[in-house]
C-alpha positions in Angstrom: 88.0 145.3 151.2 84.5 144.3 152.3 83.0 147.3 150.4 84.8 146.2 147.2 83.3 142.7 147.4 79.8 144.2 147.7 80.2 146.6 144.8 78.3 145.6 141.7 80.7 144.4 139.0 80.2 143.7 135.3 79.9 140.0 134.5 83.1 138.6 133.1 81.3 136.9 130.2 78.3 138.5 128.5 75.1 136.5 128.5 73.3 138.2 125.5 75.6 137.1 122.7 74.1 135.2 119.7 74.8 131.5 119.1 78.1 130.7 117.5 77.5 129.7 113.9 79.1 126.5 112.5 81.0 126.4 109.3 78.8 126.3 106.2 78.9 123.7 103.5 81.2 124.8 100.6 79.3 125.0 97.3 81.6 123.2 94.8 79.5 124.1 91.8 81.0 127.6 91.5 84.5 126.2 90.9 85.6 126.5 87.3 89.4 126.3 87.4 91.1 125.2 90.6 94.8 125.8 91.4 96.4 124.1 94.4 99.7 125.0 96.0 101.3 122.1 97.9 104.5 122.9 99.9 105.6 119.3 100.0 104.4 115.9 98.5 101.4 114.7 100.5 100.3 118.1 101.9 97.5 118.5 99.3 96.2 115.0 99.9 96.2 115.4 103.6 94.7 118.8 103.7 92.2 118.7 100.8 92.5 115.3 99.0 88.8 114.4 99.3 87.7 117.8 98.1 90.2 117.7 95.2 88.8 114.3 94.1 85.3 115.8 94.1 86.4 118.9 92.1 88.5 116.9 89.6 85.3 115.2 88.5 83.7 118.5 87.6 86.3 121.0 86.6 90.0 121.6 85.7 92.4 121.1 88.6 96.1 121.8 88.6 98.4 121.2 91.6 101.7 123.0 92.0 104.4 121.3 94.1 106.5 124.2 95.5 109.5 122.4 97.0 111.6 119.5 95.8 110.4 117.2 98.6 114.0 116.4 99.7 113.3 116.7 103.4 115.4 119.7 104.0 118.7 117.9 103.8 118.0 115.5 106.6 117.1 112.6 104.3 119.0 110.6 101.7 119.5 112.3 98.3 117.2 110.0 96.4 114.3 110.9 98.6 113.3 114.0 96.6 112.8 112.2 93.2 111.2 109.3 94.9 108.6 111.4 96.8 107.9 113.4 93.6 107.2 110.2 91.6 104.9 108.9 94.4 103.2 112.3 94.5 102.3 112.2 90.8 100.9 108.7 91.1 98.9 109.7 94.2 97.3 112.6 92.5 96.5 110.6 89.4 94.4 108.3 91.6 92.3 111.3 92.6 91.8 112.2 88.9 94.5 114.9 88.7 97.2 114.7 86.1 97.9 118.4 85.6 100.9 119.1 87.9 103.7 121.6 88.0 107.1 121.6 89.9 108.8 124.7 91.3 111.6 122.7 92.9 112.4 125.2 95.7 114.6 123.7 98.4 112.6 121.8 100.9 112.7 123.4 104.4 114.2 126.6 103.2 111.3 128.5 101.6 111.2 132.1 102.7 108.8 134.9 101.7 110.4 137.2 99.1 110.5 138.4 95.5 111.6 135.0 94.0 108.8 132.9 95.6 106.3 135.7 95.0 107.2 135.9 91.3 107.0 132.1 90.8 103.6 131.8 92.5 102.2 134.9 90.6 103.3 133.3 87.3 101.5 130.1 88.1 98.3 132.0 88.9 98.5 134.1 85.8 99.2 131.2 83.6 96.3 129.0 84.8 93.8 131.7 85.5 92.0 129.9 88.3 88.9 131.2 90.1 89.6 129.1 93.1 93.1 128.8 94.8 94.0 126.4 97.6 97.0 127.0 99.9 98.1 126.0 103.4 96.9 128.2 106.3 98.8 131.3 107.2 99.3 130.0 110.8 100.4 126.4 109.9 103.2 125.1 112.1 105.8 124.8 109.3 108.0 127.5 108.0 107.6 126.5 104.4 103.8 126.4 104.7 103.6 129.8 106.3 105.9 131.4 103.7 104.0 129.9 100.8 100.7 130.8 102.3 101.8 134.4 102.7 103.0 134.6 99.1 99.9 133.0 97.7 97.6 135.4 99.6 99.5 138.4 98.3 99.4 137.1 94.8 95.7 136.3 94.9 94.8 139.8 96.1 96.5 141.3 93.0 94.9 138.9 90.6 91.2 139.9 89.9 90.4 136.5 88.4 90.7 134.7 91.7 87.4 134.6 93.5 87.9 132.3 96.4 91.1 131.7 98.4 90.8 128.5 100.4 93.2 127.7 103.2 93.5 124.0 104.2 94.9 122.6 107.4 97.9 120.4 107.9 100.0 121.0 111.1 97.5 123.4 112.7 93.7 123.8 112.4 92.3 126.7 110.4 89.5 128.9 111.7 87.0 127.0 109.6 84.4 129.0 107.7 83.4 126.1 105.4 83.5 122.3 105.2 83.2 119.8 102.4 81.7 116.4 103.1 84.1 113.7 101.9 82.4 110.6 103.4 82.0 108.9 100.0 85.6 109.6 98.9 87.3 108.8 102.2 88.6 105.5 100.9 89.9 107.1 97.7 91.7 109.7 99.8 93.2 106.9 101.9 94.4 104.9 98.9 95.9 108.1 97.4 97.8 108.8 100.6 99.0 105.2 100.9 100.7 105.7 97.5 103.0 108.2 99.1 104.9 105.5 100.9 108.1 107.5 101.6 106.2 110.2 103.5 104.4 107.7 105.6 107.7 106.2 106.8 108.3 109.4 108.8 104.9 109.8 110.6 101.5 108.3 111.1 99.9 110.8 108.9 97.2 108.5 107.7 95.7 107.9 111.1 96.1 111.5 112.1 94.3 112.9 109.1 91.5 110.3 109.2 90.9 111.4 112.8 90.8 115.0 111.8 88.4 114.3 109.0 86.1 112.4 111.4 86.3 115.3 113.9 85.4 117.8 111.2 82.6 115.6 110.1 80.9 116.4 113.4 79.9 119.7 111.9 77.6 117.8 109.5 75.5 116.6 112.3 75.3 112.9 111.1 77.0 109.8 112.5 80.1 108.5 110.7 80.4 111.6 108.4 83.8 112.8 107.3 84.7 116.3 106.2 87.6 118.6 105.3 87.6 122.1 106.7 88.7 125.4 105.1 89.1 129.0 105.9 87.6 130.6 102.8 88.1 134.2 101.8 85.9 135.6 99.1 88.1 138.1 97.3 85.1 139.7 95.7 83.9 140.9 99.1 85.3 142.6 102.1 84.8 141.7 105.7 83.5 138.2 104.9 85.2 136.3 107.7 83.5 133.7 109.9 80.6 135.5 111.6 81.3 133.7 114.8 84.4 136.0 115.2 82.0 138.8 116.0 80.9 136.8 119.0 84.5 137.0 120.4 85.0 140.6 119.4 81.8 141.5 121.4 83.1 139.6 124.3 86.5 141.3 124.3 84.8 144.7 124.1 82.6 143.7 127.0 85.5 142.9 129.3 87.4 146.0 128.2 90.2 144.4 126.2 
């Protein structure tokens, strides 16, 4: 036992790894046509409302509401139409009037041919070069299913250049951020228009806190930002370079 304690051992954590790189600023100037998939009313405003307001001022933006917003059967029947109406008004405040409804049952979206076909048709019809969707690891079954189908569809469509995952119920592994400091109040007012959703959770305060936290990446006091996991479909192996840091560590400790 004593000999074991004296035997030289490899350090648990390597000391020669490079600094971990922070997410880069997303260049909005390359967006030409932007398509956004929102699982439920308010998801798009929460996850990327500030970014969408900035994009709507410079290019065509269409938002697709995938579910009927009925709350999965746990809410009164009139909730779905009410939430959809509030959703349209909320997006109009951001400068977005081009919207589409797929009306899939809220809380019951599963990956499969039907959802895949509907999402593929939306992409083919609009011909976007940027597509936004929830993250693949978001903590909601609808979100995960939709993200999976959007990712598969975008890989088949050569016109899509960037696939951008936004965060709702779980943080994404952020590769890029967009400063939304100057449109934070606009995002706030847009979300306040979705009154029904706000009755069931303090989403406003939660997302404002997240945007302030993401603003720390910008290195300035009182900045706000939205974070995205961005995949450039024109390239291969373009993930966050910080991941290499952890891969090197895992190899170092023999995992």
